[in-house]
C-alpha positions as CSV (number, residue, x, y, z in Angstrom):
1,M,32.3,-127.3,-54.6
2,R,28.8,-126.2,-54.3
3,L,25.7,-127.9,-55.6
4,N,23.2,-126.1,-57.9
5,N,20.7,-125.6,-55.1
6,E,23.1,-124.1,-52.6
7,S,23.5,-120.4,-52.2
8,P,26.6,-118.8,-53.7
9,E,29.6,-118.3,-51.4
10,P,29.6,-114.9,-49.8
11,T,32.0,-112.3,-51.3
12,R,33.9,-109.7,-49.5
13,P,33.1,-106.0,-49.9
14,K,35.1,-104.3,-52.6
15,G,38.3,-102.6,-51.4
16,T,40.2,-99.7,-52.8
17,L,43.1,-101.7,-54.4
18,W,41.3,-102.7,-57.6
19,P,40.0,-99.2,-58.5
20,T,43.5,-97.9,-57.8
21,L,45.1,-100.4,-60.1
22,C,42.6,-99.7,-62.8
23,R,42.9,-95.9,-62.8
24,D,46.7,-95.5,-62.1
25,P,49.0,-96.9,-64.7
26,L,52.1,-95.5,-62.8
27,Y,51.1,-97.5,-59.7
28,R,50.7,-100.7,-61.8
29,E,54.2,-100.1,-63.4
30,Q,55.8,-99.6,-59.9
31,L,54.3,-102.9,-58.7
32,K,55.4,-104.6,-61.9
33,A,59.0,-103.3,-61.4
34,A,59.1,-104.3,-57.7
35,E,61.3,-107.3,-56.8
36,V,59.4,-107.8,-53.5
37,I,55.8,-106.9,-52.7
38,F,54.5,-106.7,-49.2
39,G,50.9,-106.2,-48.2
40,V,50.5,-103.8,-45.2
41,Y,47.6,-104.2,-42.9
42,P,45.9,-101.3,-41.1
43,D,47.6,-102.3,-37.8
44,G,51.0,-101.9,-39.5
45,S,51.8,-105.6,-39.8
46,Q,53.1,-106.9,-43.2
47,T,53.0,-110.1,-45.1
48,I,54.8,-111.0,-48.3
49,F,52.9,-111.3,-51.6
50,F,55.8,-111.6,-54.0
51,G,59.6,-112.1,-53.8
52,E,60.0,-114.6,-51.0
53,Q,62.6,-116.5,-53.0
54,T,64.6,-113.4,-53.6
55,L,64.6,-112.6,-49.9
56,C,65.7,-116.1,-49.0
57,Q,68.6,-115.9,-51.4
58,I,69.8,-112.7,-49.9
59,V,69.7,-114.2,-46.4
60,K,71.6,-117.3,-47.6
61,Q,74.2,-115.4,-49.4
62,N,74.5,-112.7,-46.7
63,T,74.5,-109.9,-49.2
64,G,73.3,-106.4,-48.8
65,L,71.5,-106.3,-52.1
66,H,69.4,-103.3,-52.9
67,L,65.9,-104.3,-53.9
68,K,62.9,-102.5,-55.3
69,V,60.3,-103.1,-52.6
70,A,56.6,-102.1,-52.9
71,K,54.4,-101.9,-49.8
72,V,50.7,-102.1,-50.7
73,P,48.0,-101.1,-48.1
74,I,45.4,-103.8,-47.8
75,R,42.3,-104.2,-45.7
76,P,41.6,-107.9,-45.0
77,E,37.9,-107.4,-44.6
78,T,37.7,-106.4,-48.3
79,D,38.8,-108.1,-51.5
80,D,42.2,-106.4,-51.4
81,I,44.1,-109.6,-50.6
82,E,42.5,-111.5,-53.5
83,V,43.2,-108.5,-55.9
84,L,46.8,-108.3,-54.9
85,C,47.2,-112.1,-55.2
86,A,45.7,-111.9,-58.7
87,F,47.9,-109.1,-59.6
88,C,51.0,-111.0,-58.5
89,E,49.9,-114.1,-60.3
90,T,49.1,-112.4,-63.6
91,Q,51.8,-109.7,-63.7
92,K,54.7,-111.2,-61.7
93,G,54.1,-114.9,-62.5
94,S,53.5,-116.2,-58.9
95,C,52.1,-115.2,-55.5
96,D,53.8,-116.0,-52.2
97,Y,50.8,-115.0,-49.9
98,R,49.7,-117.5,-47.3
99,E,46.9,-116.6,-45.0
100,S,48.7,-118.4,-42.2
101,D,51.5,-115.8,-42.4
102,Y,49.4,-113.1,-40.9
103,C,50.2,-113.0,-37.2
104,G,48.1,-110.0,-36.2
105,P,49.2,-106.7,-34.8
106,I,52.8,-106.3,-33.7
107,Q,52.9,-106.0,-29.9
């Protein structure tokens, strides 16, 4: 919480995800239809944004279920993470992203 005399919290630069979601209804529909959504960092590493429960059920049941998976490019230095989290919350009902899941580049 900030007091009235404190400066506002810094915001991240705008990324490309929000403009893409705004202008491309097909992209939005593909993300809405996805059962699992991963964010893909520039270094190729991925983190889950939606569908963690679905993946856990598949592992527990040892089934080879076919899923609709979306991989969304994100740049962490921009607002792309917040935008994808907001999309998952509002359009899918929840978001599974945890900042601690990002492990950095795969070696």
